[in-house]
Structure formats: C-alpha cells, structure tokens
C-alpha positions in Angstrom: 14.1 14.0 1.7 13.0 11.3 -0.8 12.0 12.3 -4.4 8.4 11.0 -4.8 7.2 14.7 -4.2 8.2 15.5 -7.7 5.4 13.3 -9.0 2.9 15.0 -6.9 0.8 16.4 -10.0 -0.2 12.8 -10.6 -2.6 13.5 -7.9 -4.8 15.7 -10.1 -5.0 13.4 -12.9 -8.5 11.9 -14.0 -7.2 8.6 -13.5 -4.4 7.1 -11.5 -1.2 6.5 -13.5 -0.1 2.6 -13.4 2.7 3.0 -16.0 4.6 6.3 -16.6 6.9 7.4 -19.5 9.2 10.6 -18.6 11.5 12.4 -21.0 15.0 12.4 -19.9 14.8 16.1 -19.5 12.4 15.5 -16.4 15.0 13.7 -14.2 13.0 14.6 -11.0 10.0 13.1 -12.1 12.0 10.0 -13.4 13.1 9.5 -9.9 10.0 9.6 -8.2 8.1 7.4 -10.5 10.7 4.8 -10.1 10.7 5.0 -6.4 6.7 4.7 -6.6 7.0 1.5 -8.7 5.1 3.2 -11.6 7.8 3.7 -14.3 7.3 2.5 -17.8 9.9 0.1 -18.9 10.8 -1.0 -22.4 7.9 -2.3 -24.3 5.3 -1.0 -21.9 2.4 0.9 -23.1 2.1 4.0 -20.8 -0.9 5.6 -19.5 0.7 8.6 -18.8 3.7 10.5 -20.7 5.5 13.5 -18.9 6.9 15.0 -22.1 7.7 18.1 -24.1 6.0 16.6 -27.3 2.4 15.6 -26.2 1.4 14.7 -29.5 4.3 12.5 -29.9 3.5 10.6 -26.7 0.3 8.5 -27.7 -0.6 8.2 -24.3 -4.2 8.6 -23.0 -2.8 11.1 -20.5 0.1 13.7 -20.9 1.6 16.3 -18.9 3.6 19.1 -20.3 5.3 22.0 -18.8 5.8 24.9 -21.1 4.0 26.3 -24.4 1.7 23.6 -26.0 -0.2 23.7 -29.5 -3.6 23.3 -27.8 -5.7 23.5 -30.9 -3.7 20.7 -32.5 -4.3 18.5 -29.2 -8.0 19.2 -29.3 -8.3 18.0 -32.9 -6.1 15.2 -32.1 -9.2 14.1 -29.7 -7.6 15.5 -26.2 -9.6 17.4 -23.7 -7.2 20.1 -22.7 -6.9 21.5 -19.3 -4.2 24.2 -18.2 -3.0 24.0 -14.4 -1.4 26.5 -12.7 1.3 25.1 -10.5 3.2 27.1 -7.8 6.6 25.1 -7.1 8.1 24.4 -4.0 11.8 23.0 -3.0 10.8 19.4 -3.6 7.8 19.4 -5.7 4.6 21.7 -6.5 3.5 23.3 -3.7 -0.2 23.7 -5.1 -2.3 23.3 -8.1 -5.5 24.5 -9.8 -7.3 24.9 -12.8 -6.3 27.8 -14.9 -9.3 30.1 -15.7 -11.4 29.3 -12.6 -12.0 32.6 -10.6 -13.0 31.0 -7.4 -10.3 28.4 -7.1 -7.7 31.2 -8.1 -9.0 33.5 -5.2 -8.8 30.6 -2.6 -5.2 30.0 -3.8 -3.7 33.3 -3.8 -5.5 34.3 -0.7 -3.5 31.6 1.0 -0.1 32.4 -0.2 1.9 33.7 2.8 4.0 36.8 2.3 7.7 36.3 2.8 11.0 38.3 1.8 10.9 36.2 -1.2 7.4 36.3 -2.0 5.4 38.2 -4.9 4.7 41.9 -3.7 0.9 42.1 -2.8 0.2 44.0 -6.2 1.6 41.4 -8.3 0.0 38.6 -6.4 -3.3 40.4 -7.1 -2.8 40.8 -10.6 -1.8 37.3 -11.0 -4.8 36.0 -9.2 -6.9 38.0 -11.2 -5.4 36.8 -14.4 -5.4 33.2 -13.1 -9.0 33.5 -12.5 -9.3 34.4 -16.3 -7.1 31.8 -17.8 -4.1 34.4 -18.1 -0.8 33.8 -16.2 2.1 35.7 -17.2 5.1 34.6 -15.2 3.4 31.8 -13.4 4.2 28.1 -13.8 1.8 26.5 -16.2 1.5 22.6 -16.9 -0.7 21.3 -19.4 -3.1 18.3 -19.0 -3.9 16.5 -22.1 -6.2 13.5 -21.8 -8.4 11.3 -23.7 -10.3 10.4 -20.3 -11.6 13.8 -18.8 -12.7 14.2 -15.5 -11.7 15.6 -12.2 -8.7 14.5 -10.1 -9.2 11.0 -9.5 -9.0 11.2 -5.8 -11.9 13.7 -5.7 -14.0 11.2 -7.8 -13.2 8.7 -5.3 -14.4 10.9 -2.7 -17.6 11.9 -4.3 -19.4 8.9 -2.7 -18.8 10.6 0.6 -20.1 14.0 -0.5 -17.1 15.8 -2.1 -18.2 18.0 -4.9 -15.9 19.4 -7.1 -18.1 20.2 -10.0 -17.3 23.8 -9.5 -13.7 23.3 -9.2 -10.6 22.7 -6.9 -7.4 23.5 -5.3 -4.8 21.0 -4.5 -2.3 21.8 -1.8 0.8 19.7 -1.6 2.5 21.6 1.4 6.5 21.6 1.9 6.4 18.9 4.6 7.9 15.3 4.4 6.4 12.3 2.2 4.1 11.4 4.8 2.1 14.9 4.8 -1.1 14.4 3.4 -2.2 16.2 -0.1 -5.1 18.4 0.6 -7.6 19.0 -2.1 -10.6 21.7 -1.6 -13.7 20.8 -3.5 -15.8 23.7 -4.9 -19.4 22.8 -5.8 -20.9 24.6 -8.9 -22.2 28.0 -8.0 -20.4 28.0 -4.7 -17.8 30.6 -3.5 -15.9 28.6 -1.4 -15.2 24.8 -0.8 -17.8 22.8 1.1 -15.7 19.6 1.6 -12.0 18.8 1.6 -10.3 15.6 0.5 -7.2 14.4 2.3 -5.1 11.8 0.2 -1.8 10.2 1.1 1.0 10.4 -1.3 2.7 7.1 -0.1 1.0 3.7 -1.2 -0.5 1.9 1.7 0.1 4.6 4.1 -3.1 5.0 6.5 -1.5 5.8 9.9 -2.6 9.8 9.8 -5.9 8.9 8.6 -6.4 6.5 11.5 -5.0 9.1 14.0 -7.3 11.6 13.0 -10.2 9.5 13.2 -9.1 8.4 16.9 -8.3 12.2 17.8 -11.9 13.1 16.8 -13.1 10.3 18.4 -11.4 11.3 21.7 -12.9 14.6 21.4 -16.6 13.5 20.7 -16.1 11.0 23.9 -14.4 13.6 26.4 -15.5 17.0 25.2 -18.4 16.9 22.8 -19.4 20.6 23.9 -15.8 21.5 22.2 -16.4 19.5 18.9 -18.3 22.4 17.5 -15.0 24.0 16.6 -13.7 20.9 14.8 -14.4 19.4 11.3 -16.3 16.1 11.0 -15.2 13.3 8.8 -17.8 12.5 6.5 -16.0 9.1 5.2 -12.8 7.3 4.3 -11.8 5.6 1.0 -9.0 4.1 -0.9 -8.0 4.4 -4.5 -4.9 3.3 -6.3 -3.7 2.1 -2.7 -3.7 5.4 -1.6 -5.7 6.1 1.7 -8.1 9.0 1.8 -10.7 10.9 3.9 -13.6 13.6 3.5 -13.9 16.2 6.0 -16.3 19.2 6.3 -14.4 22.2 4.9 -13.5 24.9 7.6 -14.4 28.4 6.3 -12.0 31.2 6.3 -8.0 31.4 6.0 -5.6 29.6 8.6 -4.7 31.9 11.5 -1.0 32.0 10.3 -2.0 33.9 7.4 -4.1 36.4 9.4 -1.2 36.8 12.0 1.2 37.3 8.9 -1.0 40.2 7.5 -2.5 41.6 10.8 0.3 41.4 13.5 -1.1 42.3 16.9 -4.5 43.0 15.3 -5.0 39.3 14.9 -4.8 38.8 18.8 -8.6 38.7 19.4 -8.5 35.5 17.3 -5.5 34.0 19.4 -7.7 34.9 22.6 -10.7 33.0 21.3 -8.8 30.0 20.7 -7.0 30.1 23.9 -10.5 30.6 25.9 -11.6 27.2 23.8 -8.5 25.5 24.9 -9.6 26.0 28.4 -13.1 24.9 27.8 -11.8 21.9 26.2 -9.4 21.2 29.1 -12.3 21.8 31.8 -14.8 19.5 29.6 -12.5 16.7 29.5 -10.8 17.0 32.9 -10.2 13.8 34.6 -9.6 12.5 38.4 -6.2 13.5 40.1 -3.7 10.9 39.9 -4.7 9.4 36.4 -1.8 11.2 34.5 0.6 8.5 36.3 0.4 6.5 32.8 1.3 9.6 30.8 4.2 10.4 33.2 5.5 7.1 32.9 5.6 7.6 29.2 7.3 10.8 29.4 9.9 9.6 31.9 10.7 6.3 29.8 10.3 7.5 26.2 10.4 11.1 26.0 12.6 12.5 28.7 14.8 9.2 28.8 15.9 10.0 25.2 17.6 13.3 26.4 21.0 12.9 28.2 21.3 14.3 31.7 17.9 14.6 32.8 16.4 13.2 36.1 13.2 11.7 34.9 12.6 10.0 38.5 8.5 10.6 38.8 9.1 12.0 42.6 11.9 14.6 41.0 11.5 18.2 40.5 10.2 17.9 37.0 7.4 15.1 36.8 6.8 15.3 40.7 4.5 18.5 40.7 2.5 16.9 37.9 1.6 14.0 39.7 -1.8 15.2 41.1 -2.8 17.4 38.2 -6.0 16.7 36.4 -5.5 15.1 33.0 -7.4 16.7 29.9 -7.5 16.1 26.2 -5.1 17.8 24.3 -4.6 18.5 20.5 -1.0 18.6 20.8 -0.6 20.4 17.5 -2.7 23.8 17.9 -0.5 25.8 16.0 -1.7 28.8 13.9 -1.4 26.6 10.8 -3.7 24.2 12.3 -6.7 27.1 12.7 -9.1 28.7 10.3 -10.6 31.5 11.4 -13.9 33.5 9.8 -14.8 36.3 11.4 -15.5 35.3 15.2 -15.8 31.7 14.4 -12.8 29.3 14.0 -12.2 25.7 13.3 -9.1 23.5 14.9 -8.2 21.1 12.2 -5.6 17.9 12.0 -6.3 15.9 15.1 -4.1 13.2 14.4 -1.9 14.0 17.4 -4.6 14.4 19.9 -4.2 12.3 22.9 -5.9 11.7 26.4 -4.8 11.6 29.1 -2.5 14.6 28.6 -1.0 17.4 30.5 -2.6 20.5 30.9 -1.2 23.7 29.6 0.7 22.0 26.7 -2.0 23.2 24.2 -1.7 26.7 25.6 2.2 27.1 25.6 2.1 25.9 21.8 -0.3 28.0 20.7 1.3 31.2 22.4 4.5 30.4 21.4 3.6 30.2 17.6 1.2 33.1 17.6 3.5 35.1 19.8 6.5 34.5 17.7 4.3 35.3 14.4 3.2 39.2 15.2 6.3 40.5 14.4 6.0 38.9 10.8 7.1 36.0 8.6 10.6 34.9 9.7 12.8 31.6 8.9 12.3 28.9 11.5 15.4 29.9 13.3 14.5 33.2 14.0 11.1 31.8 14.9 12.6 29.6 17.6 14.7 32.6 19.0 11.4 34.5 19.5 10.1 31.8 21.2 12.8 31.5 23.5 12.9 35.1 24.1 8.9 34.7 24.9 9.5 32.5 27.5 12.6 34.0 29.0 10.5 37.0 29.4 12.6 39.3 27.1 10.0 39.6 24.0 7.3 42.4 23.8 4.5 39.6 24.1 6.0 37.8 27.1 3.4 39.4 29.6 0.6 38.4 27.4 1.7 34.8 27.4 2.2 34.7 31.0 -0.9 36.0 31.7 -2.6 33.7 29.4 -0.7 30.8 30.8 -1.8 32.0 34.7 -5.6 31.7 33.7 -5.2 28.7 31.9 -3.6 27.3 35.0 -6.1 28.6 37.5 -9.2 27.3 35.3 -7.6 23.8 35.0 -6.5 23.4 38.8 -2.7 23.5 37.9 -1.1 24.6 41.0 1.6 27.4 40.4 4.4 24.8 41.5 3.2 22.6 38.2 3.2 25.3 35.7 6.6 25.2 35.0 7.1 21.5 34.7 3.8 21.4 32.5 5.4 23.8 30.0 8.8 22.0 30.3 7.4 18.6 29.6 5.5 19.8 26.6 8.7 21.2 24.9 10.4 18.0 25.6 7.4 15.8 24.2 7.5 18.1 21.2 11.3 17.7 20.8 10.7 14.2 20.2 8.1 14.4 17.5 10.1 14.1 14.7 11.5 10.8 16.0 7.9 9.8 16.5 7.2 10.8 13.1 9.8 8.5 11.8 8.2 5.6 13.4 4.9 6.1 11.5 7.3 6.9 8.4 9.2 3.7 8.5 12.0 4.0 5.7 10.9 7.3 4.5 12.6 10.6 5.9 10.7 12.9 7.8 11.3 16.8 8.1 12.3 18.8 11.1 9.6 21.4 11.8 9.4 24.5 13.9 8.0 23.2 17.3 10.4 20.0 17.6 13.2 22.5 17.5 12.2 24.5 20.4 13.3 21.8 23.1 17.2 21.6 22.2 17.1 25.8 22.3 15.2 25.5 25.6 17.6 23.0 27.1 20.8 25.2 25.8 19.3 28.6 27.0 20.0 29.4 30.8 17.2 31.5 31.1 15.1 28.5 30.3 16.2 24.9 31.0 14.4 22.2 33.1 13.7 24.5 36.0 12.0 27.0 34.3 9.2 28.5 36.4 6.7 31.3 35.3 8.1 34.8 36.2 6.0 36.6 38.9 
C-alpha cells in the first residue's frame, strides 16, 4: 500500500491545502503529502500545518493530535473544531465533528463488532460522550482555522444539493488508494443524512465515478423497474483536482452490520435482495446467443489468465452457457453494498455493473457473502473457508444457498446443466478483480479483498473445481 491515506484528514479541511508543513514526529503525514506533491519546502508559506504546537505554526489551518489550549487558539483568532478520528491500519477509518449527537449516532452504529472491537457497553458510552463533546479514550484531532467552514468536498458538492449544515461523517475505509472517501451530509434539524458525497483521494482519478454513472445508466436502460432500489446521482464535481459525486443517501445500516448483529435473524433481508436480483435479471433478460461476446471475454481475458483451464467455447465450462439468456448484473452485490431499512433496501456502488452478463453471478455472490457471515465476524481467510464449505455442501447454510440458486435458475431460464458453469465462471471472473482494478489504478497498489480470494481456493478444492455442479 502507498502512504497517501495517512493524509486523509486533509479531506475534512475547509480549504484544500496546497502547501503542507509537517512536524518531524508525523513521519506518515510527511510521506503522504510528499507523494501527493503538496509538501511545503524551505521558504514556503504553508496553508496547513500538521503540528504539536498550533500557535507556533502560523498557518491559516492546523491539525493537532493530543491536548491543545483551545482558549488560546480562539483568543488568537482561530475557529476551533475537535474531530473524533477512528484510526485504521493505513490512516483514519472515519472522522466526525465531536459534539454532534446525530453524527455520533450514525458513526458508532456503523462500527462492526470484532474480536478486537469495543464491547457494546463501552461503544455505547463512547457514542453518547462523542455526541456531547466528551470522548475519553478516543483519538481526537483539533482543527484550528482562520477560514472556518464545512469540509471542502461538501462545500463543492452543495451546488448539487449536498447539505451538511447539521453535521457530517467522513468514511475513509480500509481499502486501497483508489477507494473513494464517502461523506454523509446531514442537514440542520435532520436525524439522518439526505445525501452522500463521494470524493477521490487520488488527484485526477475519475474512473470509478465514470463507471458508477455507466452502471446506473445500464440499470435505467435495461431494468428501470429495479432502479427504485438504487441511489440516484444528483451531480458530479471537481475540486482541487479531485473528482466527486453527490448521491441520494440510502436509509438504514448496511447489511453486513445487520448480519453481524443478528445472524440468521437477518436472512429475511437476504431473501428480499435475492428476489430483487431475480427481478433485475428478468427485467433485463436478452436474447439467447447474446452472451457470445461475454463468453469470448471470459475465454481470453479471464480464463486464459489461469493455468491449465480449457477455455474453448464448446468445452465443458463455457459450452453450456452459449444459449443462456444474458442479464444485467451488479457484480459487486455483497452485504457491504446493500443498505437495509425495515423491509426496504438500497443496492449501492454500481461501478462494476455490466451487460450482457451471465445470470446467477449476483445470486452466488450474495449467497456466498451472506451465508459466510451469519456465523459472526471472522478474518478473511476464515470467511473464504466458510464459502468453500457452503458450495461443497458442508456448511449449515448449504441447503439454503442451493435452494436459492435453483429458484433463480428457473426464473432466469438457466438449465440445470448450466448452473455449475455459471457459478464457476463467476468466481473465475471475480478472482481476476484485483488485476482489473490494478489497470484502473495505474501505478498505485491495490488491495486484495474477500471475493477475489475465492477463485484460488475454489480451484484447489477437490470438492469444488471447474466441474462443480449443484448437488441434487
């Protein structure tokens, strides 16, 4: 991973910094701003100082961790804001203004329980304290500025309806550098965000925003009836050479949080989303034979990248798919990309969507993620093992998964002989997702996620492999 994530807090400043001076003790920040090309050199007049002594910095904006004499800063003419920061392995995971109850409730509700996470009681106490401006044991950064205002991406997004007059939460995530930062904008008096603002952390990077627009365009063209379960893009913008977009906010937590908290009791949500995937496929279903270009792509660009696989279109793997009707597929419909609110849900992040696509890919993808989650949070390697056991018929959720695959196949005109090839080619495709992402990222390193690890395990598992078929 590169180091620019260490400087992610620049995205919550009221102005984009162009010259940054960093204390010697903040080595990660220094490396990040140097890589971004915004480090201040000798004789420069920095507009941001990352420092232990904000009064001695003289910059119009300063960021300081630890205890700060806020009264002295205000006397010197600075506006002072304390920002709660949840750290991650490469940089901040999330940030929000301390003392905002709505933002605190939103942020702490979305903290996933893990073996290393805060116990529920401590997490609740921290949330209440953060809402009232008290945060013992939580990392705080103090922003002192002579130019107060909301985070500059939110200010730029306001022309497209983003309203953060009631507060904001910035989600930085744990992915690679081309993962977008998401800011939830909360209007004054509201109890939840009404818009979200996505902004790139890499200058000049627009590919994900273009892909999002393309994916939602495919949805509108091929399955408009299914679009009520997707966000709407309200506009796009550029600020300080960073691309951004504004979307309607999806109510409710993401499904992964609900699965972590409720386990099997969350399965009705999964059932509803699986039914929607079928509706999406039925609405977008194309003519038989129209999958041939997609099968050629799989043979050349995907299967050809694996050793020892017969990719001939008339072979056992691709041959049964030749006359299967194509569908529009989201291709990333994991539980992290679905927000649920009662019986309603919203499917997020359409940057991977494609048409024509092979039916059952989205069904198998969601089943793999959801069924491997109902036993509780786990490291990626353990989740991959759960997924392998699921499709090998050795997991307690295997029957549930197989029944849903049969239902989807019947609704989408996928013959029994093509169910196995459809599922297998899906994992082979997702196994190449890191390489595909690397093409978009250019020189930037990309992270390996859960789903793209499944292919290697699938190919090595004698109970799975290229000739896997749905058990009777």
